[in-house]
N, CA, C and O atoms as a DFTB+ gen file, in Angstrom:
396 C
 N C O
     1  1       0.846      -1.185       0.000
     2  2       0.000       0.000       0.000
     3  2       0.889       1.245       0.000
     4  3       1.857       1.325       0.756
     5  1       0.554       2.211      -0.850
     6  2       1.291       3.458      -0.952
     7  2       0.665       4.476      -0.010
     8  3      -0.548       4.688      -0.024
     9  1       1.503       5.103       0.805
    10  2       1.015       6.115       1.730
    11  2       1.142       7.484       1.080
    12  3       2.190       7.819       0.529
    13  1       0.081       8.272       1.143
    14  2       0.087       9.611       0.563
    15  2       0.152      10.658       1.651
    16  3      -0.343      10.456       2.760
    17  1       0.767      11.777       1.322
    18  2       0.793      12.923       2.218
    19  2      -0.453      13.755       1.943
    20  3      -0.479      14.522       0.980
    21  1      -1.476      13.618       2.762
    22  2      -2.745      14.302       2.553
    23  2      -2.685      15.703       3.144
    24  3      -2.303      15.884       4.300
    25  1      -3.061      16.681       2.349
    26  2      -3.090      18.072       2.785
    27  2      -4.482      18.404       3.312
    28  3      -5.478      17.820       2.885
    29  1      -4.534      19.356       4.253
    30  2      -5.793      19.809       4.828
    31  2      -6.094      21.191       4.275
    32  3      -5.263      22.094       4.373
    33  1      -7.281      21.366       3.692
    34  2      -7.670      22.657       3.143
    35  2      -7.885      23.669       4.263
    36  3      -8.533      23.378       5.268
    37  1      -7.330      24.860       4.069
    38  2      -7.477      25.938       5.055
    39  2      -8.354      27.072       4.537
    40  3      -8.517      28.092       5.206
    41  1      -8.915      26.892       3.350
    42  2      -9.829      27.909       2.853
    43  2      -9.579      28.283       1.405
    44  3      -8.595      27.881       0.785
    45  1     -10.514      29.071       0.895
    46  2     -10.538      29.499      -0.497
    47  2     -10.632      31.013      -0.536
    48  3     -11.232      31.638       0.338
    49  1     -10.024      31.595      -1.573
    50  2     -10.091      33.038      -1.756
    51  2     -10.157      33.341      -3.244
    52  3      -9.451      32.717      -4.036
    53  1     -10.992      34.287      -3.630
    54  2     -11.045      34.772      -5.018
    55  2     -10.502      36.196      -5.008
    56  3     -10.953      37.043      -4.237
    57  1      -9.532      36.440      -5.873
    58  2      -8.963      37.780      -6.003
    59  2      -9.409      38.317      -7.355
    60  3      -9.001      37.805      -8.397
    61  1     -10.248      39.352      -7.337
    62  2     -10.852      39.842      -8.570
    63  2     -10.234      41.125      -9.092
    64  3     -10.413      41.447     -10.266
    65  1      -9.533      41.851      -8.286
    66  2      -8.928      43.103      -8.731
    67  2      -7.424      42.926      -8.838
    68  3      -6.697      43.002      -7.847
    69  1      -6.972      42.687     -10.065
    70  2      -5.536      42.464     -10.288
    71  2      -4.940      43.547     -11.176
    72  3      -4.023      43.273     -11.951
    73  1      -5.447      44.778     -11.075
    74  2      -4.895      45.882     -11.862
    75  2      -3.648      46.462     -11.205
    76  3      -2.876      47.166     -11.857
    77  1      -3.446      46.176      -9.934
    78  2      -2.203      46.499      -9.218
    79  2      -1.716      45.195      -8.585
    80  3      -2.520      44.288      -8.373
    81  1      -0.429      45.078      -8.281
    82  2       0.070      43.833      -7.686
    83  2      -0.669      43.487      -6.390
    84  3      -0.893      44.342      -5.533
    85  1      -1.038      42.205      -6.273
    86  2      -1.770      41.716      -5.096
    87  2      -1.019      40.542      -4.484
    88  3      -0.499      39.683      -5.196
    89  1      -0.970      40.517      -3.160
    90  2      -0.419      39.354      -2.462
    91  2      -1.575      38.421      -2.099
    92  3      -2.744      38.772      -2.262
    93  1      -1.236      37.236      -1.607
    94  2      -2.274      36.239      -1.312
    95  2      -2.871      36.379       0.077
    96  3      -3.997      35.931       0.295
    97  1      -2.164      36.981       1.025
    98  2      -2.636      37.066       2.413
    99  2      -3.081      35.687       2.905
   100  3      -4.238      35.481       3.271
   101  1      -2.143      34.764       2.902
   102  2      -2.425      33.377       3.296
   103  2      -2.921      33.313       4.735
   104  3      -2.435      34.047       5.596
   105  1      -3.888      32.437       4.995
   106  2      -4.391      32.297       6.366
   107  2      -3.322      31.728       7.298
   108  3      -2.409      31.026       6.863
   109  1      -3.451      32.039       8.564
   110  2      -2.522      31.513       9.566
   111  2      -3.128      30.289      10.238
   112  3      -4.344      30.188      10.401
   113  1      -2.266      29.372      10.622
   114  2      -2.677      28.134      11.269
   115  2      -2.377      28.258      12.756
   116  3      -1.265      28.625      13.133
   117  1      -3.355      27.958      13.601
   118  2      -3.126      27.941      15.042
   119  2      -3.166      26.504      15.522
   120  3      -4.145      25.791      15.301
   121  1      -2.108      26.091      16.171
   122  2      -2.017      24.763      16.785
   123  2      -1.555      24.977      18.224
   124  3      -0.361      25.106      18.493
   125  1      -2.504      25.011      19.128
   126  2      -2.153      25.303      20.517
   127  2      -1.636      26.724      20.619
   128  3      -2.351      27.670      20.291
   129  1      -0.394      26.883      21.073
   130  2       0.217      28.206      21.188
   131  2       0.967      28.620      19.923
   132  3       1.369      29.775      19.786
   133  1       1.154      27.682      19.009
   134  2       1.919      27.965      17.792
   135  2       1.016      28.557      16.715
   136  3      -0.143      28.171      16.567
   137  1       1.573      29.498      15.973
   138  2       0.881      30.066      14.822
   139  2       1.867      30.114      13.661
   140  3       2.983      30.617      13.796
   141  1       1.437      29.581      12.514
   142  2       2.288      29.617      11.335
   143  2       1.425      29.801      10.103
   144  3       0.217      29.564      10.134
   145  1       2.059      30.229       9.011
   146  2       1.348      30.451       7.756
   147  2       1.231      29.132       7.018
   148  3       2.112      28.279       7.125
   149  1       0.145      28.954       6.266
   150  2      -0.038      27.711       5.518
   151  2       1.128      27.486       4.563
   152  3       1.874      28.415       4.253
   153  1       1.280      26.255       4.100
   154  2       2.485      25.863       3.372
   155  2       2.301      25.675       1.868
   156  3       3.288      25.499       1.155
   157  1       1.067      25.708       1.366
   158  2       0.856      25.415      -0.045
   159  2      -0.403      26.125      -0.538
   160  3      -1.391      26.245       0.188
   161  1      -0.348      26.594      -1.785
   162  2      -1.531      27.203      -2.405
   163  2      -1.689      26.644      -3.808
   164  3      -0.709      26.460      -4.531
   165  1      -2.936      26.374      -4.185
   166  2      -3.276      25.982      -5.548
   167  2      -3.966      27.202      -6.157
   168  3      -5.027      27.625      -5.697
   169  1      -3.342      27.764      -7.210
   170  2      -3.743      29.060      -7.757
   171  2      -4.125      28.884      -9.227
   172  3      -3.318      28.409     -10.025
   173  1      -5.350      29.266      -9.586
   174  2      -5.809      29.160     -10.963
   175  2      -6.185      30.538     -11.488
   176  3      -6.946      31.270     -10.854
   177  1      -5.641      30.885     -12.658
   178  2      -5.976      32.147     -13.316
   179  2      -7.284      31.980     -14.091
   180  3      -7.546      30.930     -14.677
   181  1      -8.100      33.039     -14.080
   182  2      -9.398      33.005     -14.752
   183  2      -9.638      34.364     -15.408
   184  3      -9.295      35.396     -14.831
   185  1     -10.211      34.377     -16.585
   186  2     -10.581      35.631     -17.235
   187  2      -9.459      36.329     -17.976
   188  3      -9.709      37.288     -18.705
   189  1      -8.248      35.878     -17.811
   190  2      -7.101      36.478     -18.482
   191  2      -5.819      36.017     -17.823
   192  3      -5.824      35.546     -16.686
   193  1      -4.729      36.155     -18.543
   194  2      -3.429      35.749     -18.021
   195  2      -2.971      36.697     -16.915
   196  3      -3.356      37.865     -16.881
   197  1      -2.149      36.175     -16.018
   198  2      -1.549      36.967     -14.949
   199  2      -0.032      36.769     -14.982
   200  3       0.476      35.872     -15.656
   201  1       0.662      37.602     -14.259
   202  2       2.108      37.439     -14.047
   203  2       2.350      37.428     -12.548
   204  3       1.631      38.072     -11.784
   205  1       3.378      36.682     -12.137
   206  2       3.690      36.597     -10.717
   207  2       5.194      36.651     -10.489
   208  3       5.993      36.290     -11.353
   209  1       5.553      37.117      -9.290
   210  2       6.943      37.115      -8.834
   211  2       6.936      36.793      -7.351
   212  3       5.997      37.135      -6.632
   213  1       7.987      36.134      -6.904
   214  2       8.095      35.807      -5.479
   215  2       9.456      36.181      -4.913
   216  3       9.900      35.616      -3.914
   217  1      10.116      37.141      -5.561
   218  2      11.451      37.560      -5.129
   219  2      11.454      38.900      -4.413
   220  3      12.516      39.496      -4.232
   221  1      10.298      39.382      -4.006
   222  2      10.204      40.653      -3.300
   223  2       9.997      41.843      -4.220
   224  3       9.839      42.968      -3.746
   225  1       9.995      41.616      -5.531
   226  2       9.765      42.673      -6.509
   227  2       8.358      42.480      -7.082
   228  3       7.966      41.362      -7.413
   229  1       7.615      43.561      -7.193
   230  2       6.249      43.471      -7.712
   231  2       6.262      43.184      -9.214
   232  3       7.053      43.773      -9.950
   233  1       5.393      42.286      -9.669
   234  2       5.284      42.039     -11.107
   235  2       4.582      43.204     -11.795
   236  3       3.941      44.029     -11.145
   237  1       4.712      43.260     -13.109
   238  2       3.972      44.216     -13.930
   239  2       3.228      43.400     -14.984
   240  3       3.470      42.199     -15.106
   241  1       2.339      44.015     -15.740
   242  2       1.633      43.255     -16.784
   243  2       2.561      42.651     -17.845
   244  3       2.149      41.765     -18.594
   245  1       3.808      43.124     -17.910
   246  2       4.750      42.601     -18.908
   247  2       5.994      41.968     -18.295
   248  3       6.851      41.478     -19.030
   249  1       6.118      41.965     -16.968
   250  2       7.314      41.430     -16.319
   251  2       6.928      40.484     -15.181
   252  3       6.139      40.841     -14.307
   253  1       7.475      39.313     -15.201
   254  2       7.195      38.310     -14.191
   255  2       6.898      36.983     -14.868
   256  3       6.885      36.891     -16.095
   257  1       6.661      35.974     -14.075
   258  2       6.364      34.643     -14.594
   259  2       4.909      34.608     -15.079
   260  3       4.003      34.940     -14.314
   261  1       4.670      34.211     -16.339
   262  2       3.292      34.190     -16.849
   263  2       2.514      32.963     -16.372
   264  3       3.065      31.871     -16.230
   265  1       1.232      33.173     -16.132
   266  2       0.291      32.097     -15.833
   267  2      -0.938      32.367     -16.688
   268  3      -1.668      33.329     -16.448
   269  1      -1.164      31.525     -17.677
   270  2      -2.253      31.721     -18.622
   271  2      -3.616      31.436     -17.980
   272  3      -3.709      30.650     -17.038
   273  1      -4.651      32.066     -18.484
   274  2      -6.014      31.816     -18.011
   275  2      -6.328      30.334     -18.168
   276  3      -6.061      29.746     -19.216
   277  1      -6.890      29.740     -17.137
   278  2      -7.206      28.319     -17.139
   279  2      -6.072      27.444     -16.631
   280  3      -6.260      26.245     -16.422
   281  1      -4.900      28.027     -16.429
   282  2      -3.751      27.275     -15.916
   283  2      -3.713      27.341     -14.400
   284  3      -4.218      28.280     -13.786
   285  1      -3.097      26.313     -13.808
   286  2      -3.007      26.229     -12.356
   287  2      -1.554      26.155     -11.929
   288  3      -0.751      25.430     -12.516
   289  1      -1.231      26.917     -10.896
   290  2       0.086      26.917     -10.272
   291  2      -0.063      26.309      -8.884
   292  3      -0.863      26.787      -8.080
   293  1       0.701      25.259      -8.600
   294  2       0.759      24.695      -7.252
   295  2       2.024      25.270      -6.641
   296  3       3.132      24.926      -7.053
   297  1       1.859      26.144      -5.658
   298  2       2.981      26.915      -5.118
   299  2       3.234      26.546      -3.666
   300  3       2.334      26.622      -2.829
   301  1       4.479      26.143      -3.372
   302  2       4.838      25.806      -1.987
   303  2       6.039      26.606      -1.502
   304  3       6.736      26.194      -0.575
   305  1       6.276      27.756      -2.136
   306  2       7.332      28.666      -1.687
   307  2       6.807      29.563      -0.577
   308  3       5.839      29.229       0.106
   309  1       7.455      30.700      -0.409
   310  2       7.068      31.659       0.628
   311  2       5.808      32.398       0.192
   312  3       5.871      33.301      -0.643
   313  1       4.674      32.019       0.752
   314  2       3.389      32.601       0.362
   315  2       3.274      34.072       0.753
   316  3       2.421      34.784       0.223
   317  1       4.112      34.533       1.665
   318  2       4.083      35.937       2.060
   319  2       4.750      36.826       1.009
   320  3       4.522      38.035       0.997
   321  1       5.571      36.248       0.127
   322  2       6.306      37.044      -0.856
   323  2       5.698      37.048      -2.253
   324  3       5.979      37.961      -3.030
   325  1       4.887      36.074      -2.596
   326  2       4.390      35.993      -3.967
   327  2       3.336      37.070      -4.214
   328  3       2.467      37.313      -3.376
   329  1       3.432      37.715      -5.391
   330  2       2.483      38.748      -5.800
   331  2       2.042      38.480      -7.238
   332  3       2.787      37.903      -8.031
   333  1       0.836      38.902      -7.556
   334  2       0.248      38.686      -8.877
   335  2      -0.288      39.992      -9.437
   336  3      -0.686      40.886      -8.689
   337  1      -0.296      40.093     -10.764
   338  2      -0.944      41.202     -11.450
   339  2      -1.540      40.653     -12.746
   340  3      -0.973      39.751     -13.362
   341  1      -2.673      41.196     -13.151
   342  2      -3.295      40.762     -14.399
   343  2      -2.618      41.379     -15.607
   344  3      -2.172      42.526     -15.562
   345  1      -2.543      40.618     -16.686
   346  2      -2.072      41.176     -17.945
   347  2      -3.201      41.933     -18.626
   348  3      -2.953      42.801     -19.462
   349  1      -4.430      41.610     -18.275
   350  2      -5.626      42.297     -18.753
   351  2      -6.509      42.619     -17.551
   352  3      -6.422      41.931     -16.534
   353  1      -7.360      43.649     -17.639
   354  2      -8.179      44.044     -16.490
   355  2      -9.147      42.974     -15.978
   356  3      -9.536      43.035     -14.812
   357  1      -9.550      42.007     -16.785
   358  2     -10.535      41.010     -16.357
   359  2      -9.925      39.801     -15.641
   360  3     -10.655      38.909     -15.212
   361  1      -8.617      39.763     -15.511
   362  2      -7.957      38.613     -14.881
   363  2      -8.341      38.501     -13.408
   364  3      -8.457      39.498     -12.695
   365  1      -8.536      37.246     -12.975
   366  2      -8.878      36.930     -11.582
   367  2      -8.073      35.724     -11.154
   368  3      -7.510      35.014     -11.988
   369  1      -8.019      35.490      -9.846
   370  2      -7.373      34.297      -9.309
   371  2      -8.337      33.564      -8.397
   372  3      -9.081      34.179      -7.633
   373  1      -8.316      32.247      -8.485
   374  2      -8.994      31.377      -7.529
   375  2      -7.891      30.667      -6.759
   376  3      -7.029      30.025      -7.360
   377  1      -7.910      30.777      -5.438
   378  2      -6.823      30.257      -4.616
   379  2      -7.399      29.377      -3.512
   380  3      -8.331      29.777      -2.814
   381  1      -6.843      28.185      -3.356
   382  2      -7.150      27.332      -2.216
   383  2      -5.863      27.124      -1.435
   384  3      -4.824      26.793      -2.006
   385  1      -5.941      27.322      -0.122
   386  2      -4.771      27.204       0.757
   387  2      -4.783      25.853       1.458
   388  3      -5.844      25.331       1.801
   389  1      -3.604      25.296       1.666
   390  2      -3.464      23.996       2.330
   391  2      -2.381      24.043       3.399
   392  3      -1.428      24.820       3.332
   393  1      -2.573      23.170       4.393
   394  2      -1.588      22.960       5.443
   395  2      -0.646      21.877       5.012
   396  3       0.276      21.530       5.750
């Protein structure tokens, strides 16, 4: 039998205004006295392509890593640093956070 690492969903967020760079504002996890930020996000672009950066520099509509509409990014880097911007005004993000 193969054992899988099952993730626990911590919530969903839709980001509809991507005309300026937006961060994810990942939810925090409380376990007793400990508090930490979730470790993984599944991010899907909708309505138009977006660009993202996670190096502390804000993306622009022409600079950053592209994510096409309908594509999904599974991101397990520093969720506090990643930012997104739409390449077109109608771009949106659907984000689910996991522990």
